[in-house]
C-alpha positions, -999 to 999 in steps of 0.1 A, spaced: -637 631 430 -628 645 396 -592 636 390 -586 670 372 -592 687 406 -565 667 424 -533 685 431 -503 681 454 -509 691 490 -547 690 487 -563 679 520 -589 652 515 -612 630 535 -611 593 529 -647 581 525 -641 545 538 -626 554 572 -633 592 576 -596 600 581 -579 632 568 -551 627 543 -528 648 521 -523 642 484 -486 635 479 -485 623 443 -499 630 409 -529 609 399 -519 577 380 -539 559 354 -562 531 368 -592 532 344 -605 557 320 -627 574 346 -608 565 377 -572 574 389 -550 561 417 -539 588 440 -510 585 465 -520 599 499 -504 603 533 -526 602 564 -522 631 587 -505 624 620 -493 591 607 -464 576 587 -488 556 566 -490 561 528 -516 545 505 -528 545 470 -565 554 469 -589 553 440 -601 588 432 -638 581 439 -629 571 474 -617 605 485 -633 639 487 -616 673 491 -620 692 524 -637 726 522 -615 755 510 -611 770 545 -595 737 556 -569 737 528 -534 750 532 -527 787 524 -509 778 492 -542 764 479 -563 793 490 -573 781 524 -565 792 560 -555 759 576 -524 760 598 -513 726 613 -508 724 650 -472 722 661 -456 690 649 -487 678 631 -485 667 594 
C-alpha cells in the first residue's frame, strides 16, 4: 500500500491473517519505500505496527463516513 494514501481511521485488511484493522497512527519511517503503520484490530484490544506493504485498504463503501464511506459499526464494535 502506498504510504501517502494512509490516513487515520482508514479501515484496512491485514494480508498475512485476513483480519480487519483500523489505522491509529501516522506512518513512521522504516525504509525509503516502506513505512511502519500502527493499527488496531477491530473487536480486539490488540495494537500492532505493520509494514505498509502488508496492509491493503478496504473498498470505499466499507470506510467510515468521515472518509467518504458508508460503514457503520455494529453496536459496541470497534
